[in-house]
C-alpha positions in Angstrom: 81.8 153.5 48.5 78.9 151.5 49.8 76.1 149.8 48.0 72.7 150.3 49.7 70.9 147.2 50.8 67.3 146.4 51.5 67.7 147.0 55.3 67.7 150.8 54.8 64.5 150.7 52.7 62.9 148.4 55.2 64.0 150.7 58.1 62.4 153.7 56.5 59.2 151.9 55.4 58.6 150.3 58.8 59.4 153.4 60.9 58.1 156.1 58.6 61.3 158.2 58.8 61.3 161.7 57.5 64.8 162.8 56.2 66.3 166.2 56.7 69.6 167.5 55.2 72.1 169.7 56.9 75.5 171.2 55.9 78.3 168.8 55.0 80.2 167.0 57.7 83.2 169.2 58.8 85.7 166.5 59.9 85.7 166.7 63.7 84.5 163.7 65.7 80.8 163.2 65.9 78.9 163.5 69.3 75.3 162.6 68.5 72.6 163.2 71.1 69.1 162.0 71.7 67.5 158.8 72.8 68.0 156.7 69.6 71.0 157.3 67.3 71.4 155.5 63.9 74.6 156.0 61.9 75.1 154.2 58.6 76.8 154.4 55.2 79.6 156.5 56.7 83.3 156.9 55.9 85.5 158.2 58.6 89.2 158.7 57.6 92.1 160.2 59.6 89.9 161.8 62.3 91.8 162.8 65.4 90.4 163.8 68.8 92.0 164.8 72.1 89.1 163.2 73.9 87.6 159.6 74.0 86.4 158.4 70.7 88.5 159.5 67.7 85.5 159.4 65.2 82.4 159.0 67.4 81.7 159.7 71.0 78.3 158.7 72.4 77.2 159.8 75.9 75.3 157.9 78.4 72.1 159.9 77.7 71.8 158.0 74.4 69.5 154.9 75.0 70.3 153.1 71.8 73.2 153.3 69.3 73.2 151.5 66.0 76.2 151.9 63.7 76.2 149.8 60.5 77.8 149.6 57.0 80.5 152.2 57.9 84.3 152.4 57.6 86.8 153.8 60.1 90.3 154.3 58.5 93.2 155.6 60.5 91.1 157.3 63.2 92.8 158.0 66.6 92.4 159.6 70.0 95.1 161.0 72.3 92.8 160.1 75.3 92.6 156.6 76.7 89.4 155.1 75.2 88.3 154.4 71.7 90.5 155.3 68.7 87.4 154.9 66.5 84.3 154.7 68.7 83.7 155.3 72.4 80.1 154.7 73.6 78.4 154.8 76.9 74.9 154.4 75.5 72.6 152.0 77.3 72.5 149.7 74.3 74.9 149.5 71.3 75.1 147.4 68.1 77.9 147.6 65.5 77.2 145.7 62.3 79.1 145.5 59.0 81.9 147.7 60.2 85.4 148.0 58.7 88.0 149.4 61.1 91.6 149.8 59.9 94.5 151.3 61.8 92.5 152.9 64.6 94.3 153.5 67.9 95.0 155.6 70.9 98.2 157.7 71.4 97.5 158.1 75.1 100.5 158.6 77.3 100.3 158.0 81.0 103.4 160.3 81.5 101.6 163.1 79.8 98.5 162.5 81.9 100.6 162.8 85.1 102.1 166.0 83.9 99.0 167.7 82.7 96.1 166.4 84.7 95.1 165.3 88.2 96.9 161.9 88.6 93.9 160.5 90.4 92.0 160.6 87.2 94.7 159.1 85.1 94.6 155.6 83.5 97.6 153.3 83.4 96.5 152.0 80.0 94.3 152.8 77.0 91.4 150.4 76.3 89.6 149.7 73.0 92.0 150.8 70.3 89.2 150.8 67.8 86.1 150.6 70.0 85.4 151.0 73.7 81.7 150.1 74.2 80.2 150.3 77.7 76.5 149.4 77.8 74.1 149.6 80.8 74.8 147.2 83.6 71.7 145.2 82.7 71.5 141.8 80.9 68.5 143.0 78.9 70.6 145.7 77.2 72.4 144.7 74.0 76.1 145.1 73.5 76.6 143.4 70.1 79.2 143.4 67.3 78.2 141.5 64.2 79.7 140.8 60.8 82.7 143.2 61.1 86.4 143.5 60.5 88.8 145.2 62.9 92.4 145.0 61.7 95.8 146.6 62.0 95.4 148.6 65.2 98.7 150.2 66.1 100.8 150.2 69.3 101.5 153.9 69.7 101.2 154.6 73.4 102.5 153.4 76.8 100.1 150.5 77.4 97.4 150.0 74.7 95.0 147.1 75.2 92.1 145.5 73.3 91.3 146.2 69.7 87.7 145.7 70.8 86.5 146.3 74.3 82.9 145.3 75.4 81.7 146.1 78.9 78.3 145.2 80.4 75.0 144.5 78.7 74.2 141.3 76.9 77.4 140.7 75.0 77.3 139.0 71.6 80.3 139.0 69.2 79.5 137.1 66.0 81.3 136.8 62.6 84.0 139.3 63.6 87.4 139.4 62.0 90.1 140.5 64.5 93.3 140.3 62.6 96.8 141.7 62.5 96.3 144.0 65.5 99.2 145.0 67.8 98.9 146.1 71.4 100.9 145.9 74.7 98.6 143.2 76.0 95.2 141.6 75.5 95.5 142.4 71.9 92.2 141.4 70.2 89.2 141.2 72.5 88.0 142.0 76.0 84.5 141.0 77.2 83.2 141.8 80.7 79.4 141.5 81.1 77.3 142.0 84.3 77.8 139.3 86.9 74.5 137.6 86.2 74.9 137.3 82.4 76.2 134.7 79.9 77.8 135.8 76.7 78.8 134.2 73.4 81.6 134.7 70.9 80.8 132.8 67.6 82.1 132.4 64.1 85.1 134.8 64.6 88.6 134.8 63.1 91.1 136.0 65.6 94.4 135.7 63.7 98.0 137.1 63.7 97.5 139.5 66.6 100.6 140.5 68.6 101.0 141.5 72.2 104.3 143.4 72.0 105.8 143.8 75.4 103.0 142.0 77.2 100.7 139.0 77.1 97.4 137.5 75.9 95.1 138.0 73.0 91.7 137.4 74.5 90.5 138.3 78.0 87.1 137.1 79.1 85.8 138.2 82.5 82.8 137.6 84.8 82.6 138.0 88.5 80.4 134.8 89.1 80.2 131.3 87.8 78.1 132.0 84.6 79.4 130.5 81.4 81.0 132.1 78.4 80.9 130.2 75.1 83.5 130.5 72.3 81.8 128.6 69.5 83.1 127.8 65.9 86.0 130.2 65.8 89.5 130.1 64.3 92.1 131.4 66.7 95.4 131.2 64.9 99.0 132.4 65.1 98.6 135.0 67.9 101.9 136.0 69.5 103.1 137.6 72.7 106.5 138.6 73.9 105.8 137.9 77.6 106.0 134.2 78.6 103.6 134.4 81.5 99.8 134.0 81.1 98.4 132.8 77.9 96.7 133.5 74.6 93.2 133.0 76.1 92.9 134.4 79.6 89.8 133.2 81.6 88.5 135.3 84.4 85.3 133.4 83.8 84.1 129.9 83.2 84.6 129.2 79.5 83.4 126.5 77.2 85.3 126.5 73.9 83.7 124.2 71.3 84.0 123.4 67.6 87.0 125.8 67.2 90.4 125.6 65.6 93.1 127.0 68.0 96.6 126.5 66.5 100.0 128.2 66.4 99.4 130.5 69.3 102.2 131.7 71.7 104.7 129.1 70.4 106.3 127.0 73.1 104.4 128.9 75.9 101.0 128.9 77.5 97.8 129.1 75.4 95.1 128.6 78.0 95.2 130.4 81.3 92.4 129.9 83.8 92.5 132.1 86.9 91.8 130.4 90.3 88.2 129.2 90.7 87.6 129.5 87.0 87.6 126.7 84.4 88.2 126.3 80.7 86.5 123.3 79.0 87.5 122.3 75.5 85.0 120.4 73.4 85.5 119.1 69.8 88.4 121.5 69.0 91.6 121.4 67.0 94.4 122.4 69.3 98.2 122.0 69.1 99.4 118.5 70.0 101.7 119.7 72.8 99.2 121.8 74.8 98.9 119.1 77.5 102.1 117.1 77.0 104.2 120.3 77.5 101.9 121.9 80.0 101.1 124.9 77.8 98.2 125.7 80.1 97.5 126.9 83.6 94.7 126.2 86.1 91.6 124.1 85.5 91.7 123.2 81.7 90.0 120.1 80.6 88.8 118.3 77.4 85.4 116.8 77.6 85.1 115.8 73.9 87.9 114.9 71.5 87.8 115.4 67.8 87.7 112.7 65.1 90.1 114.6 62.8 91.8 118.0 62.8 89.8 120.7 61.1 89.5 124.5 60.5 86.2 126.3 60.3 85.1 127.7 56.9 84.8 131.3 57.9 84.7 134.4 55.8 84.1 138.0 56.7 83.1 141.4 55.4 85.5 142.6 52.8 85.6 146.4 52.4 88.4 148.8 51.8 91.6 147.7 53.6 89.8 145.0 55.7 91.2 141.5 55.5 88.6 138.9 54.7 89.2 135.2 54.4 90.7 132.9 57.1 89.4 129.4 56.4 92.7 127.6 55.7 95.6 126.5 57.8 98.3 124.1 56.4 96.6 121.0 55.1 93.6 121.0 57.4 90.3 120.0 56.1 87.6 122.7 56.2 84.9 121.8 58.7 81.3 122.2 57.5 79.5 124.6 59.7 76.1 123.2 60.7 75.2 124.8 64.1 73.0 122.9 66.4 70.1 124.5 68.3 72.4 125.4 71.2 74.8 127.2 68.9 72.3 129.7 67.6 73.0 133.3 68.5 71.5 134.8 71.7 69.3 137.4 70.0 66.0 138.5 71.5 62.9 136.9 70.0 64.9 135.1 67.3 64.7 131.3 67.3 66.6 130.4 64.2 69.6 131.7 62.3 69.7 130.9 58.6 73.1 130.4 57.0 72.8 130.9 53.3 76.3 129.4 52.7 79.6 129.1 54.4 80.7 132.3 52.8 77.4 134.2 53.1 75.8 134.6 56.5 72.7 136.7 57.1 72.4 138.0 60.6 69.0 139.1 61.8 69.7 141.5 64.7 68.4 144.1 67.0 65.1 145.1 65.6 64.4 146.8 68.9 67.4 149.0 68.6 66.2 151.2 65.7 63.9 154.2 66.4 60.2 153.3 66.4 58.7 156.7 66.8 57.5 158.3 63.5 58.6 161.7 65.0 62.2 160.6 65.0 64.5 162.9 62.9 67.5 162.2 60.6 70.6 164.3 60.4 73.0 164.1 57.4 76.7 164.7 57.6 78.0 164.2 54.1 77.5 160.4 53.6 76.7 160.0 57.3 73.1 159.7 58.6 72.2 160.2 62.2 68.7 159.4 63.4 67.8 160.5 66.9 64.7 160.9 68.9 64.8 164.3 70.6 64.9 164.2 74.4 61.8 165.4 76.1 
């Protein structure tokens, strides 16, 4: 299903990994343990769990979790977090992931009937992934070069195809498309109060809030800045007329992005009190300001010379949508990021873009195990690397 790339060889060469084989994977969700966990070249299909994390559940005892080049197809949980992945590891990176039809079937009514209501949730968060990193800006909470599509609305109040809490949040070249939830359909980011975070080169397209509102919810408890940079946010819908497609519980700078066809006739930008949304060099619908399709402090500090859409493409694996670089008759915008647009990755000064349809992300070299004594576990095509706890 997957073609190995040089990263795996480099990983083994640099870190001197010794491989061990174990019996084939049995089909229940994976609960890796240890300090460092590495999962790659995996195919999870139609896995179901009654607990958080339909395919993978990672406890807080795990210091670093790296999941790459893996597919999650029709995985689900009947609990309230993570139809595909639920992680409480200190640091987490997801890279080159395909997620298709992953969701939660959680019912608040069932929770009231069967459990102590004080521990019940009113909603389920992270239909594909619920990632809660350590409350520390030095801890990575990154999603790179991935597609998360077609999450389903199959419970009382599902939210967020992708939910990222705490840590240093970075969401780059992610395709969030054709997802359906009750509210906040595509993305939720909530970092520590002293952190900034960046959302770059993403396609957020054709998502539907069925019964509720909003597509993107960005939060921060202080005045630090969130940047949405070089994204296409197109044709996202909601049935509720209140709030907007992008809900800001943080100060947001949106730049070099194409934001069209969202929440037709109703609000697109919604800034909560004491928060601001600043729009710079973006293509937006002509009637956003003339028909007051915004709320709160929303301003434009740089107008565009001509409408454009960004030339973005994404990972194309089984059942994952890929290209979203056209909209009507708009001209494709050449992507030449300036120094301030480069990704917030530790110790990396420059990002090389090979072409508009081929981006190479250099990421998280500190996430992979560095101890030669680290061990590998094999579950069918799945590989788990973890450093045993002392």
